[in-house]
C-alpha positions as CSV (number, residue, x, y, z in Angstrom):
1,M,-38.6,9.1,48.7
2,I,-36.3,11.4,46.7
3,K,-38.2,14.6,45.9
4,A,-37.6,16.7,42.8
5,I,-38.6,19.8,40.8
6,S,-39.2,19.4,37.1
7,L,-38.6,22.4,34.8
8,F,-39.5,22.7,31.1
9,S,-41.7,19.7,31.8
10,G,-43.5,19.5,28.4
11,A,-45.8,16.5,28.2
12,G,-43.8,14.8,31.0
13,G,-41.5,12.3,29.3
14,M,-38.6,13.1,31.5
15,D,-40.8,13.0,34.5
16,V,-42.1,9.5,33.7
17,G,-38.5,8.3,33.6
18,F,-37.5,9.9,36.8
19,E,-40.6,8.6,38.5
20,K,-39.9,5.1,37.3
21,A,-36.4,5.5,39.0
22,G,-38.1,6.3,42.3
23,V,-38.4,10.1,42.3
24,E,-41.4,12.0,43.5
25,V,-41.9,15.1,41.4
26,V,-43.5,17.7,43.8
27,L,-43.4,20.7,41.4
28,A,-43.4,21.1,37.7
29,N,-43.3,24.0,35.3
30,E,-44.3,24.3,31.6
31,I,-45.2,27.4,29.6
32,D,-47.2,25.6,26.8
33,K,-50.8,25.3,28.0
34,V,-51.7,22.2,25.9
35,A,-48.5,20.3,27.0
36,A,-49.3,21.3,30.5
37,E,-52.8,19.9,30.2
38,T,-51.3,16.6,29.1
39,Y,-48.9,16.7,32.1
40,M,-51.7,17.4,34.5
41,T,-53.8,14.6,33.1
42,N,-51.1,12.0,33.6
43,H,-49.5,13.5,36.8
44,P,-52.5,14.6,38.9
45,G,-50.5,14.4,42.1
46,T,-47.9,17.0,41.0
47,K,-48.4,20.7,41.4
48,I,-47.7,22.4,38.0
49,I,-47.2,26.1,37.3
50,V,-48.2,27.0,33.8
51,D,-46.0,30.1,33.2
52,N,-42.7,31.3,31.9
53,V,-39.9,29.8,34.0
54,N,-38.6,33.2,34.8
55,N,-41.8,34.0,36.6
56,I,-41.7,31.1,39.1
57,F,-38.5,32.0,40.9
58,P,-40.3,33.5,43.9
59,T,-42.2,30.2,44.3
60,L,-39.0,28.2,44.2
61,E,-37.9,30.0,47.4
62,N,-40.4,27.6,49.1
63,Y,-38.5,24.5,47.9
64,K,-35.0,25.1,49.1
65,D,-32.7,22.1,49.6
66,I,-34.9,19.7,47.6
67,D,-33.1,16.6,46.4
68,L,-33.2,17.2,42.7
69,I,-34.0,19.6,39.9
70,F,-34.2,18.2,36.4
71,G,-35.4,19.4,33.0
72,G,-34.7,19.9,29.3
73,P,-34.7,23.5,28.3
74,P,-35.7,24.1,24.6
75,C,-32.8,22.9,22.4
76,Q,-33.7,24.4,19.0
77,G,-31.2,27.2,19.4
78,F,-28.4,24.7,19.8
79,S,-29.5,22.0,17.4
80,V,-27.5,21.3,14.2
81,I,-30.8,20.9,12.3
82,G,-31.8,24.4,13.4
83,K,-30.3,27.8,12.7
84,M,-27.8,27.6,15.5
85,N,-28.5,31.2,16.4
86,P,-26.7,32.2,19.7
87,K,-29.3,35.0,20.0
88,D,-32.2,32.6,19.9
89,E,-34.3,33.3,23.1
90,R,-34.6,29.6,23.7
91,S,-30.9,29.3,24.0
92,Q,-31.0,31.6,27.0
93,L,-33.2,29.2,29.0
94,I,-30.2,27.1,30.2
95,W,-29.3,30.1,32.4
96,A,-32.8,30.2,33.8
97,F,-32.3,26.5,34.7
98,L,-29.1,27.5,36.6
99,K,-31.0,30.4,38.3
100,A,-33.5,27.8,39.7
101,V,-30.5,25.7,40.9
102,E,-29.1,28.8,42.6
103,I,-32.3,29.5,44.4
104,V,-33.2,26.0,45.5
105,K,-29.7,24.6,46.0
106,P,-30.7,21.0,45.4
107,K,-28.3,18.1,46.2
108,A,-28.1,17.4,42.4
109,F,-29.4,18.6,39.1
110,V,-29.8,17.0,35.6
111,M,-30.2,19.2,32.5
112,E,-30.9,17.5,29.1
113,N,-30.1,19.1,25.8
114,V,-28.9,18.3,22.2
115,K,-25.5,16.7,21.8
116,A,-24.2,19.8,19.9
117,L,-24.2,21.9,23.1
118,A,-21.4,19.6,24.5
119,T,-19.5,18.7,21.3
120,I,-19.6,21.5,18.7
121,N,-16.9,24.2,18.9
122,K,-19.5,26.9,18.2
123,W,-21.0,26.3,21.6
124,R,-17.7,25.6,23.5
125,D,-17.8,29.0,25.3
126,V,-21.5,28.4,26.3
127,K,-20.7,25.0,27.6
128,E,-17.7,26.2,29.6
129,S,-19.6,29.2,31.0
130,F,-22.4,26.8,32.1
131,L,-19.9,24.5,33.8
132,S,-18.1,27.5,35.4
133,K,-21.3,29.0,36.8
134,A,-22.4,25.7,38.2
135,H,-19.0,25.4,39.9
136,N,-19.4,28.9,41.4
137,L,-22.7,27.7,42.8
138,G,-21.0,24.8,44.5
139,Y,-21.5,22.0,42.0
140,T,-19.3,19.8,40.1
141,C,-21.0,19.5,36.7
142,I,-20.1,17.0,34.0
143,P,-21.8,16.5,30.6
144,F,-22.6,12.9,29.7
145,I,-23.5,12.0,26.1
146,V,-26.0,9.1,26.1
147,N,-27.3,7.2,23.1
148,A,-30.9,6.2,23.6
149,A,-30.7,3.1,21.5
150,E,-28.2,1.6,24.0
151,Y,-30.7,1.9,26.8
152,G,-34.0,0.3,25.6
153,T,-35.1,3.2,23.3
154,P,-35.5,2.2,19.6
155,Q,-34.1,5.5,18.4
156,K,-30.7,6.6,17.1
157,R,-30.9,9.6,19.5
158,E,-27.9,11.0,21.3
159,R,-28.4,13.7,23.9
160,V,-26.2,15.4,26.5
161,F,-27.1,15.3,30.2
162,F,-25.4,17.9,32.3
163,I,-25.2,16.3,35.8
164,G,-24.3,18.5,38.7
165,I,-23.6,17.2,42.2
166,R,-23.2,19.5,45.2
167,T,-19.6,18.4,45.9
168,D,-16.1,19.0,44.7
169,V,-15.5,15.3,44.1
170,D,-15.0,13.9,40.6
171,F,-17.9,11.5,40.1
172,E,-17.7,10.9,36.3
173,N,-16.4,7.3,36.4
174,M,-19.0,6.3,39.0
175,I,-21.9,7.8,37.1
176,W,-20.7,6.2,33.8
177,E,-20.4,2.8,35.6
178,K,-24.0,3.1,36.8
179,I,-25.3,4.3,33.4
180,N,-23.5,1.5,31.5
181,A,-24.7,-1.1,33.9
182,Q,-28.2,-0.4,32.5
183,K,-27.4,-1.1,28.9
184,R,-30.0,-3.2,27.2
185,K,-30.9,-3.9,23.6
186,A,-34.0,-2.0,22.3
187,P,-36.6,-3.8,20.2
188,V,-36.3,-3.2,16.5
189,I,-39.2,-1.3,14.9
190,R,-40.9,-4.4,13.5
191,D,-41.1,-6.0,16.9
192,L,-42.0,-2.7,18.6
193,F,-45.1,-2.2,16.4
194,K,-46.1,-5.8,15.9
195,D,-49.0,-5.9,18.2
196,L,-50.3,-2.6,17.0
197,G,-51.1,-3.9,13.6
198,P,-51.4,-1.8,10.4
199,A,-52.4,1.8,10.6
200,G,-56.2,2.1,10.7
201,T,-57.0,-0.5,13.3
202,D,-58.8,0.2,16.6
203,I,-55.5,0.0,18.5
204,N,-53.5,1.9,15.9
205,P,-55.7,4.6,14.4
206,R,-54.4,6.4,11.3
207,T,-53.6,9.8,12.6
208,C,-51.7,11.4,9.8
209,N,-52.9,11.2,6.2
210,A,-50.5,13.6,4.6
211,K,-49.3,12.3,1.2
212,I,-45.8,11.0,0.6
213,T,-44.1,12.5,-2.4
214,Y,-40.8,11.8,-4.2
215,A,-37.9,14.1,-3.6
216,I,-36.9,15.6,-7.0
217,K,-33.3,15.9,-5.9
218,P,-32.8,13.0,-3.5
219,I,-29.7,12.8,-1.4
220,I,-28.2,9.4,-1.7
221,R,-26.0,7.7,0.9
222,K,-24.6,4.3,1.6
223,I,-27.9,2.7,2.8
224,P,-31.5,3.6,1.9
225,Y,-32.5,4.4,5.4
226,D,-29.9,7.2,5.6
227,C,-31.1,8.7,2.3
228,L,-33.4,11.7,1.8
229,M,-35.7,10.4,-0.9
230,F,-39.1,11.6,0.1
231,N,-40.9,14.8,1.1
232,G,-37.8,17.0,0.5
233,I,-35.6,15.2,3.1
234,G,-38.1,12.7,4.6
235,R,-36.4,9.7,6.2
236,P,-37.5,6.1,5.7
237,I,-37.4,3.7,8.7
238,D,-35.7,0.3,8.6
239,P,-38.3,-2.1,10.2
240,D,-35.4,-4.3,11.3
241,G,-33.4,-1.4,12.9
242,Y,-34.0,1.7,14.8
243,S,-35.6,5.0,13.8
244,R,-34.0,8.4,13.5
245,T,-34.7,10.9,16.2
246,I,-38.4,11.7,16.5
247,T,-39.0,15.4,15.8
248,A,-41.7,17.7,16.8
249,S,-43.3,17.9,13.3
250,M,-44.7,15.1,11.2
251,G,-44.7,17.4,8.2
252,G,-41.3,18.9,8.7
253,N,-37.8,18.2,7.2
254,M,-37.2,15.1,9.3
255,T,-40.5,13.3,8.8
256,L,-40.2,9.5,9.4
257,I,-41.7,7.2,6.8
258,V,-42.5,3.5,6.9
259,D,-43.4,0.9,4.3
260,E,-46.6,-0.6,5.6
261,E,-46.5,-3.8,3.5
262,Y,-42.9,-4.6,4.4
263,L,-43.4,-3.6,8.1
264,Q,-46.3,-6.1,8.4
265,D,-44.7,-8.9,6.3
266,K,-41.0,-9.5,6.3
267,S,-41.3,-11.7,3.3
268,A,-42.9,-8.9,1.2
269,D,-40.9,-6.9,-1.3
270,N,-38.7,-4.3,0.4
271,W,-40.0,-1.4,-1.8
272,I,-37.7,1.3,-0.2
273,Q,-34.6,-0.9,-0.9
274,E,-35.7,-1.5,-4.5
275,Y,-36.4,2.2,-5.1
276,Y,-33.0,3.1,-3.7
277,D,-31.3,0.5,-5.9
278,K,-33.0,2.0,-9.0
279,L,-31.8,5.5,-8.0
280,V,-28.2,4.4,-7.4
281,N,-28.1,2.5,-10.7
282,H,-29.7,5.5,-12.5
283,E,-32.6,3.4,-13.7
284,I,-35.2,6.1,-12.9
285,T,-35.4,9.9,-12.8
286,P,-37.4,11.2,-9.7
287,K,-40.4,13.3,-10.5
288,F,-42.6,15.3,-8.1
289,E,-45.5,12.9,-7.7
290,E,-47.1,10.8,-5.0
291,A,-45.3,7.7,-3.8
292,P,-47.2,4.4,-3.5
293,E,-49.9,4.2,-0.7
294,R,-47.9,1.5,1.1
295,L,-45.6,4.4,2.3
296,R,-47.0,6.3,5.2
297,R,-46.1,8.4,8.1
298,L,-46.1,7.2,11.7
299,T,-49.2,7.1,13.8
300,I,-49.5,8.7,17.2
301,N,-49.4,5.3,18.9
302,E,-46.3,4.4,17.1
303,T,-44.4,7.6,17.9
304,R,-45.6,7.2,21.6
305,R,-43.8,3.8,21.6
306,L,-40.7,5.2,20.0
307,Q,-40.4,7.7,22.8
308,T,-41.1,4.8,25.3
309,F,-44.2,6.5,26.8
310,P,-46.6,4.0,28.4
311,D,-49.4,2.9,26.0
312,D,-52.0,4.4,28.3
313,Y,-50.3,7.8,28.5
314,I,-53.0,10.4,27.5
315,F,-52.1,13.2,25.2
316,C,-54.3,16.3,25.0
317,G,-54.8,18.7,22.1
318,A,-55.1,18.4,18.3
319,K,-53.2,15.7,16.5
320,T,-50.5,18.0,15.2
321,N,-50.0,19.3,18.7
322,V,-49.8,15.7,20.1
323,Y,-47.0,14.9,17.6
324,K,-45.2,18.0,18.7
325,Q,-45.5,17.0,22.4
326,I,-44.2,13.5,21.7
327,G,-41.4,14.8,19.5
328,N,-40.3,17.4,22.1
329,A,-40.2,14.9,24.9
330,V,-37.1,13.2,26.4
331,P,-37.6,9.4,25.9
332,C,-38.9,8.0,29.2
333,E,-36.5,5.1,29.3
334,M,-33.6,7.3,28.5
335,A,-34.5,9.6,31.4
336,K,-35.0,6.6,33.7
337,T,-31.4,5.4,32.9
338,V,-29.8,8.7,33.8
339,A,-32.1,9.2,36.9
340,T,-31.3,5.8,38.2
341,A,-27.5,6.4,37.9
342,V,-27.7,9.7,39.7
343,I,-29.9,8.3,42.5
344,Q,-27.7,5.3,43.0
345,Y,-24.7,7.6,43.3
346,L,-26.4,9.9,45.8
347,E,-27.5,7.0,47.9
348,E,-24.2,5.1,47.9
349,T,-22.2,8.2,48.8
350,G,-24.6,9.4,51.5
351,K,-25.2,12.7,49.8
352,L,-29.0,12.5,50.3
353,K,-28.6,13.0,54.0
354,P,-29.5,16.5,55.3
């Protein structure tokens, strides 16, 4: 079996995907104690070091020539919804990832991050430096931008995966061929949540009771589900489509909101569409007040499904921390897609041989 080291493991979303693809994770690392507890609960066979990644380099000396290193260094420093501060300490952790690659010299590595790192001019020098350093370590490294919604994950979530292979051969077309061969339609939100029932049932406990309020100055776009009409810039979800990217905070700027009545009954009034139409036609003036109770935030069980974690995946810690762990994770099915493509390439080209 292909053996791997997982870095910046979080709650283990990326690990679930890689394991589904046939990888045995022999060592993991996570600095957050609560996320590490979640990881240990669900991956009892994997050794995990709960520490700053920069402190585990001596341990990595014992894992030289392992097959894979994978992980998703914190992305807030590169994210377009963050401050995009190049001095953000979290932005420096991509170099710690490469340091681990330098020590272990795996046959391949996969580093996940926000799309902006590969596409925005502000980070071009960072991207080019990363690719150059990988090359100097003996790896051809290519960034692949993957849309989760095209591979079984019901989110409009694009991420970049920097894939490095210990070779000087151009493998881009072969990897894309293997990624695209796995394209599959993700279930829409209504179908994904159908068997959970409304929030407050035994199988779908209500885990966030924060009030939904109207935005005084809503931002109106072409369709209601792209608008910022609630909670400052809270986003409503289209039950017959996909959600926006799940974030680490249920009370933050990108909070996702669902209309319970319309979610449970497609024949019910589409309240969000009707409210949007009134705003567009200037029939109402928004006031700072609570929205109808039919509007609510997502439950933990719903966000777990949006990230394609197994229903029986156990999360430790307080509810707010659980939302954070889920939001910070790489969707399991997205990770599985990339892992499968890399493994197939390594096997077919004989690069797994000693």
